[in-house]
N, C-alpha and C positions, 0 to 999 in steps of 0.2 A: 240675303241670297235666295233665291226660290229653290224648290225641291228638285224640279227636272234639272236646273242648271247643275247642281250639286251630283245628281246623278250621272250628268254626262260627263263631269270632270272626272268623276270616280272611274267610268269605262274606259276614258282616254287614257287615264294613266295606267291601266292595267294592259292596255293595247300598247302602249309606247313599251312598256316593261317586257311585254313578250316580244316585241321587236328588239329590244335593245339585247336581250337574251338570244335572237337570231332562231327563234323558234317557229315551227310550222303551225299556224293556228288549227290545223286539223287535229293536233295532238292534243288539243285542250277541248276536244268534242268526244262526249261518251252518252248515247242515247240510253243507257242503262242506268248511269249516274243522274242523268237530267230526270228521267222518270221517277226514280227513287226519290230524289231530294224534292222536286216541284210537286208531285203526286202526294206524297207524305205530309208536306206543307199544306197542301190545299185540303187533305182530309182532315188534318189537325184543325184549319180555320174554319171547317163546315161544324166543329164540335165547340171552338172556343169564341168564334165571333158571334156577337148577339145579333143575328139576322132578324130577329123580329123588330129590329130598329134599322132595318135596311134603307129605308128613306133617308135618315141620318147619317147612317154609316156612307151611303154613295155619294151624299152633298158632302162629307168631309173628306174622302179620297177625291172628289173632283176639285175640292178646292186647294189640294195639293199641286194640282197641275194648271188650275186655272184660278191663282190667289187673289183674295179680295183684301187689299191693304186698307186698315183703318187709318184714314186722314184724321187727325186730330181736329183741325179746323173744321172740315165737313160734317164732324161728328156734333161738335159744339154749335155749328151754324144750324144743323137740322134740330137740334136738342132747343136751341133758343126760340127757334118758330114755334116750337109746341109750348113752351114755357110762357111765352108772351100772347098765347091763343091765335097765332096766325092762321087763317083758315086754307092757305096753300102750303102748309106743313104736310108733307107727303115723303118721308124717308124710305128706304128701300135699302135692303142688304144687311143680313146679319141680325144678330141677337137684341142690338140696341133698337134696332127700327121695329122689332116685334114688342118690347118694352114700351116704346115711344106710341106706338099704336094700341096698344092695350090700355096703356095709362090715360091716353085721350078719352077711350070709350069708358073709362070707370070715372073718369070726372065728368064726363057728360053725364052719368048715372046719378051723381050728387053724393058719391061717398066720401066719408071723413077721410082727412090727409092719412092719419094714423092707419087706417083699414087699407087705402091704397098703397101704401107702403109695405104694409105686411104682405098683401096679395102678388104686388110684382117683386118684392124679395124672395118670396117662396117660389115663383114662376122662374125666375132667374137661377135660385140654386138648383132646382130640379133640371132645367137647362143643361146647366154645366155638371152634374151629376150625370146625365146622360153621355154627354160627350166625353166625359173622363172615363167612365166604363168602358167606352168603345176603345179610348185610347191605352188603357190598360191591357186590355185583351190583344191589341195589336202589338204592345209591346212586349206581352207575354208571348206571342206567337214567336218571335224574332229568335228564342232558344230553341227552336225545333230542328230549322234546316241543318245548323252544324250536326245534329244528331243523325240526321238522315243522311247527311253525307257521309258520316262515319259509317252509317249502316252500308250504304253503295259500296265505300271502301272496303268495307269486310267482304261483300258479297264478291268484288272484283279479286280480292286475295284468296278466296277460296276457289274460284277460277283459275287463278296463278299457280296454287299449289295442285292442281290437279293437272294442269299442263306439264307441271316439272315432274310429277310423277309418271307421264306420259313419255317423259323424255324430251321436254321442248328444249330449244336451243337457247344460249344466253342472249342473243338479240330479242328472241320473242318473249323471254321472262321479263326483260327490261321494257317492252311495250305493253306487256300485260300488267307490271306494275306501275307504270305513269297513267294507265287509263283507270287504274283502281284509286289513285290517289286524287284525280280529277273531281270525283265524286264530293271528297271533303272541300274542295275549290270553290264548286258550287255552291255547298251549303254555308260556306263563310261569306260569300258573295251575297247571297240573299238575305242573310240575315243582318249583317254589319252594313251594306251599301244601299238596299231596298227597304227592308222592314223596321230595322230599329230606326233608321233616319226619319222614316215617315212618322213614326211615333213621337219622336222630338219635335219634329216640324208642326205637328198637330196640337202637341202641348203649348208651343209659343202661339199659335193661333186663338188657342183658348183663354191665354191671359190677355190677349189683346180685345177679344170679344169682351171679356168682363171688365174691363178697364171702360169700353165703351157703353156697356150695360149700365154703369155705375154713373156715367154722364147722364145717361136718359132717364134713368130713377130719380135722379135730383131735379132734373128738367119736369117732371110730371109733377113732383111733389112743390115745385115751385109754382105751377100753373095751377095745382089746387088751393095753394095758400093766396094765390092772385097778387103776389108782388109785382113791384114796377119794372118795366124792362129793364132798366139800368141795372137792378139789383140783379135779376136773373142773369143778365150779361156777365156781370163781374164774379158773380158765385160759381157758374158753369165754366169759366176763365180759370178758376183755381184748380180745377182739375187736370189742366194740361201745362206743357212748359210754358215758359213767358213768351217763346219764339211762336207759338202756335195758338196763342190768343188773337180772339176776333174782335173786332170794332163795327158790329151791324149797326149800332147808333150813332156813329161818329164823332163821339165824344172825346175820341184822342187819348193818349196815353195807354188806356187798357193793362193797368197794372203795372207799367214799364217805370223804373224807377227816374225819378227826375234828374235831367242832366246838370242842373245847378241847384245848390242848396242855400236857402235864404241865411246871409250873414246878419250876426246882431252887432257887429262892430260901430254900424253907424249909430246905432242906440246907445251903445255904451259911450262913444265920442261925446254924444249930446250930455251924456249923464254928467259925464267929466268935465 
């Protein structure tokens, strides 16, 4: 399930809960609490988020709303073209495409297979390290909205106590108390519905990218070694589930188990 769908379901659940409680939506709006929670979270993000990598950061955030699903068959098919030296190979999208493009260039430069492996491995590791550092920063950011929500609640309680000391009635005291608690609600929603799930979703995408990159690097190594197309196909198929294997060469089977097992009973009967 994609990140936007999860956000929508969460907010629909909150709205349904409010309607079930027969509450007025205006009771859950407080501009002071909103400014404290969202303004404070933005101030922390300015310090905690690695903005020097803003291009990669915005790419990752965009991928939350416009996800790019890694189809195993598509990755294997694109990698197989590179492994077999297909001049029409032009993969696009994701880390694996970058690995294939860099790998083709390194092979054309005539580098040794072990050198190509070391170079591509280091590039993958550095790319994953960058993405991981951004995710850790986003995950760390999720602990601050509840704290700012509590700060907004404290500000509301201070205002409430001043109103009580000025002789405010019970109805006004109740309204001010409710408004003060809304800030805590904002903090909990921002942290647990928006920020923390975003970090988890991005973490899952990194795992997909890493798996696709492993297939790509193997394809480049096979191209460097000059193996046959059949060997390249079956080696790359080993990285994906049986139902996602490709048969670009039309050899059939593609690693699937045979439907029947040869029997030796006939030979045994003859021997008997």
